[in-house]
VMD Tcl script that draws the C-alpha trace (Angstrom):
set ca {
  {0.02 0.06 -0.03}
  {1.62 3.18 -1.04}
  {2.26 5.96 1.59}
  {-0.74 8.62 1.34}
  {-3.20 5.88 0.06}
  {-5.86 4.30 2.56}
  {-6.95 1.57 0.18}
  {-5.42 -0.73 -2.44}
  {-7.03 -3.36 -4.91}
  {-6.30 -7.11 -4.53}
  {-6.48 -8.85 -7.50}
  {-5.58 -12.16 -9.04}
  {-2.11 -10.70 -9.80}
  {-1.55 -10.82 -6.13}
  {-3.55 -14.07 -5.05}
  {-4.75 -16.87 -7.23}
  {-5.99 -20.53 -6.91}
  {-6.67 -23.22 -9.66}
  {-8.49 -26.27 -9.46}
  {-8.47 -29.42 -11.91}
  {-12.10 -28.43 -13.08}
  {-14.28 -30.76 -11.11}
  {-15.13 -27.80 -8.96}
  {-14.70 -24.52 -10.38}
  {-15.96 -22.15 -7.66}
  {-12.95 -21.15 -5.33}
  {-13.84 -19.47 -2.10}
  {-11.62 -17.65 0.35}
  {-12.39 -17.01 3.92}
  {-10.65 -14.79 6.47}
  {-9.70 -17.00 9.56}
  {-8.26 -14.14 11.64}
  {-9.73 -10.88 12.07}
  {-7.60 -8.15 10.49}
  {-5.94 -5.55 12.86}
  {-5.41 -2.52 10.86}
  {-8.06 -2.42 8.02}
  {-10.68 -4.47 6.38}
  {-11.62 -5.77 3.01}
  {-14.29 -4.31 0.72}
  {-16.28 -5.64 -2.12}
  {-18.70 -3.07 -3.59}
  {-19.05 -0.69 -0.57}
  {-19.60 -3.87 1.89}
  {-17.03 -5.04 4.30}
  {-16.20 -8.82 3.82}
  {-14.52 -11.84 5.20}
  {-15.44 -14.24 2.45}
  {-14.64 -13.61 -1.24}
  {-14.44 -15.70 -4.48}
  {-11.59 -16.34 -7.13}
  {-14.01 -14.42 -9.48}
  {-13.91 -11.25 -7.22}
  {-9.87 -11.36 -7.53}
  {-10.08 -11.78 -11.27}
  {-12.64 -8.89 -11.74}
  {-10.67 -6.75 -9.43}
  {-13.49 -6.28 -7.09}
  {-11.69 -6.85 -3.82}
  {-9.97 -4.09 -1.92}
  {-8.17 -3.37 1.28}
  {-8.89 -0.34 3.31}
  {-6.43 0.81 6.03}
  {-8.12 2.23 9.01}
  {-4.94 2.71 11.46}
  {-2.63 4.96 9.64}
  {0.42 4.19 12.17}
  {0.45 0.28 10.93}
  {3.10 -0.74 8.62}
  {2.01 -4.44 7.97}
  {-1.12 -6.33 7.71}
  {-1.38 -10.11 7.95}
  {-4.32 -11.54 6.19}
  {-4.73 -15.25 7.42}
  {-7.10 -17.19 5.20}
  {-8.18 -20.41 4.12}
  {-9.30 -21.27 0.28}
  {-11.72 -23.83 -0.35}
  {-14.18 -25.55 -3.02}
  {-16.89 -28.08 -2.51}
  {-14.28 -30.85 -2.38}
  {-11.07 -29.63 -0.77}
  {-9.31 -26.99 1.26}
  {-6.11 -25.38 1.99}
  {-5.90 -23.74 5.47}
  {-3.49 -21.32 7.27}
  {-2.63 -19.34 4.12}
  {-1.06 -15.91 4.41}
  {-1.17 -12.65 2.49}
  {1.36 -9.91 3.81}
  {0.01 -6.19 2.94}
  {3.05 -3.93 3.35}
  {2.50 -0.24 3.82}
  {5.42 1.35 1.94}
  {7.13 4.70 1.74}
  {7.23 6.80 -1.45}
  {10.66 5.51 -2.21}
  {9.68 1.97 -1.93}
  {6.07 1.50 -3.60}
  {4.68 -2.06 -3.66}
  {1.57 -3.71 -2.58}
  {3.31 -6.42 -0.76}
  {6.36 -8.18 -0.11}
  {5.24 -11.39 -1.40}
  {5.57 -12.82 -5.06}
  {2.21 -13.94 -6.76}
  {1.26 -17.23 -5.38}
  {-1.01 -19.57 -7.01}
  {-2.62 -22.78 -5.14}
  {-3.42 -25.65 -6.73}
  {-6.27 -27.45 -4.86}
  {-6.06 -31.29 -5.74}
  {-8.83 -33.81 -5.81}
  {-11.44 -31.47 -7.34}
}
mol new
graphics top color blue
foreach p $ca { graphics top sphere $p radius 0.5 }
foreach p [lrange $ca 0 end-1] q [lrange $ca 1 end] { graphics top cylinder $p $q radius 0.2 }
display resetview
């Protein structure tokens, strides 16, 4: 999150999961409350979202504590047949000299058995 901004989009460029086609709906659920902000889709605070929300750029993180420098998003990914627990996305608030959304590289999860 660049300095001076209070929100940033989270898209499939930052977070992505794929299946082998048996179950195409991929859901994400926040497993630990956020400490310094919240997730928004269409002006509503959410704790669950779909891969489709990421693909369409509908999900955003909104900072509410301006003294924070890092938010840890703990979540699980699931479909009707499978799930991956204890996943982490770090959202780092950066200075003007170091502008980036996060300290992680794009990660894609493959949910087997679907």
